[in-house]
C-alpha positions as CSV (number, residue, x, y, z in Angstrom):
1,X,-44.4,67.7,-35.0
2,X,-45.3,68.6,-31.4
3,X,-48.8,67.4,-31.9
4,X,-47.6,64.0,-33.1
5,X,-45.3,63.7,-30.1
6,X,-48.2,64.5,-27.8
7,X,-50.3,61.8,-29.4
8,X,-47.5,59.3,-29.1
9,X,-47.0,60.1,-25.4
10,X,-50.8,59.7,-24.9
11,X,-50.8,56.4,-26.7
12,X,-47.8,55.1,-24.5
13,X,-49.5,56.3,-21.3
14,X,-52.8,54.7,-22.3
15,X,-51.3,51.4,-23.2
16,X,-49.1,51.3,-20.1
17,X,-52.1,52.0,-17.9
18,X,-54.1,49.3,-19.6
19,X,-51.2,46.9,-19.1
20,X,-51.2,47.6,-15.4
21,X,-55.0,47.1,-15.2
22,X,-54.5,43.7,-16.8
23,X,-51.8,42.8,-14.4
24,X,-53.9,44.0,-11.5
25,X,-56.8,41.8,-12.7
26,X,-54.6,38.8,-12.8
27,X,-53.3,39.5,-9.3
28,X,-56.8,39.9,-8.0
29,X,-57.9,36.7,-9.6
30,X,-55.0,34.8,-7.8
31,X,-55.8,36.5,-4.5
32,X,-59.5,35.6,-4.7
33,X,-58.5,32.0,-5.5
34,X,-56.3,31.9,-2.3
35,X,-59.1,33.4,-0.3
36,X,-61.5,30.7,-1.4
37,X,-59.0,28.0,-0.6
38,X,-58.3,29.5,2.9
39,X,-62.1,29.7,3.5
40,X,-62.5,26.1,2.6
41,X,-59.8,25.1,5.0
42,X,-61.1,27.3,7.7
43,X,-64.6,25.8,7.5
44,X,-63.1,22.4,8.3
45,X,-61.7,23.6,11.6
46,X,-63.6,23.9,14.9
47,X,-63.6,27.3,16.6
48,X,-63.0,29.1,13.3
49,X,-64.8,32.3,14.1
50,X,-61.6,34.4,14.2
51,X,-60.3,32.9,11.0
52,X,-63.6,33.5,9.2
53,X,-63.7,37.1,10.5
54,X,-60.2,37.7,9.0
55,X,-61.2,36.1,5.7
56,X,-64.4,38.2,5.6
57,X,-62.2,41.3,6.0
58,X,-59.9,40.0,3.3
59,X,-62.9,39.4,1.0
60,X,-64.1,42.9,1.6
61,X,-60.7,44.4,0.8
62,X,-60.5,42.3,-2.4
63,X,-63.9,43.6,-3.4
64,X,-62.7,47.1,-2.8
65,X,-59.6,46.5,-4.9
66,X,-61.8,45.2,-7.7
67,X,-64.0,48.3,-7.5
68,X,-60.9,50.5,-7.9
69,X,-59.5,48.6,-10.9
70,X,-62.6,49.1,-13.0
71,X,-62.6,52.9,-12.9
72,X,-58.8,52.8,-13.5
73,X,-59.5,51.0,-16.8
74,X,-62.1,53.6,-17.7
75,X,-59.7,56.4,-16.9
76,X,-56.9,54.9,-18.9
77,X,-59.1,54.4,-22.0
78,X,-59.8,58.2,-21.9
79,X,-56.1,59.1,-22.2
80,X,-56.4,60.6,-25.6
81,X,-55.4,63.8,-27.5
82,X,-57.4,66.0,-27.8
83,X,-58.7,65.9,-24.3
84,X,-57.2,65.8,-20.8
85,X,-54.8,62.9,-21.1
86,X,-52.6,63.9,-18.1
87,X,-55.7,64.2,-15.8
88,X,-57.1,60.9,-16.9
89,X,-53.8,59.2,-16.5
90,X,-53.4,60.6,-13.0
91,X,-57.0,59.4,-12.2
92,X,-56.1,55.9,-13.4
93,X,-52.9,55.9,-11.3
94,X,-54.9,57.0,-8.2
95,X,-57.4,54.2,-8.6
96,X,-54.6,51.6,-9.0
97,X,-52.9,52.9,-5.9
98,X,-56.2,52.5,-4.0
99,X,-56.5,48.9,-5.4
100,X,-52.9,48.2,-4.3
101,X,-53.6,49.4,-0.8
102,X,-56.8,47.3,-0.5
103,X,-54.9,44.3,-1.9
104,X,-52.2,44.7,0.8
105,X,-54.9,44.8,3.5
106,X,-56.4,41.6,2.0
107,X,-53.0,39.9,1.9
108,X,-52.3,40.8,5.5
109,X,-55.6,39.3,6.7
110,X,-55.2,36.2,4.6
111,X,-51.7,35.7,6.0
112,X,-53.1,36.0,9.6
113,X,-55.9,33.6,8.7
114,X,-53.4,31.1,7.3
115,X,-51.4,31.3,10.5
116,X,-54.5,30.6,12.6
117,X,-55.4,27.7,10.4
118,X,-52.0,26.0,10.8
119,X,-51.9,26.4,14.5
């Protein structure tokens, strides 16, 4: 009975992690779309070097976030019994936290770029 409960917990953890990876992918797609729109608007402005620099930083942060989501997916897929489900779940969570931090950096830079565009 304990074994079946452990397997159930591993299944729930794996599926929850995969759900968050899916959500992270959707958020990243939206953020990348916004970055492209902001870059298009920035290219139409004269004296846009500061705006482009902020958007380049945002793009780099988005790439970093994307590079953190892929390993998270791999880690969550390895949450199985037998094995080390708790360690793999923790690895996936760590990668998603890293992606979240990068996404926040990208959002901040895109907000600053937007404010410069509308000035």
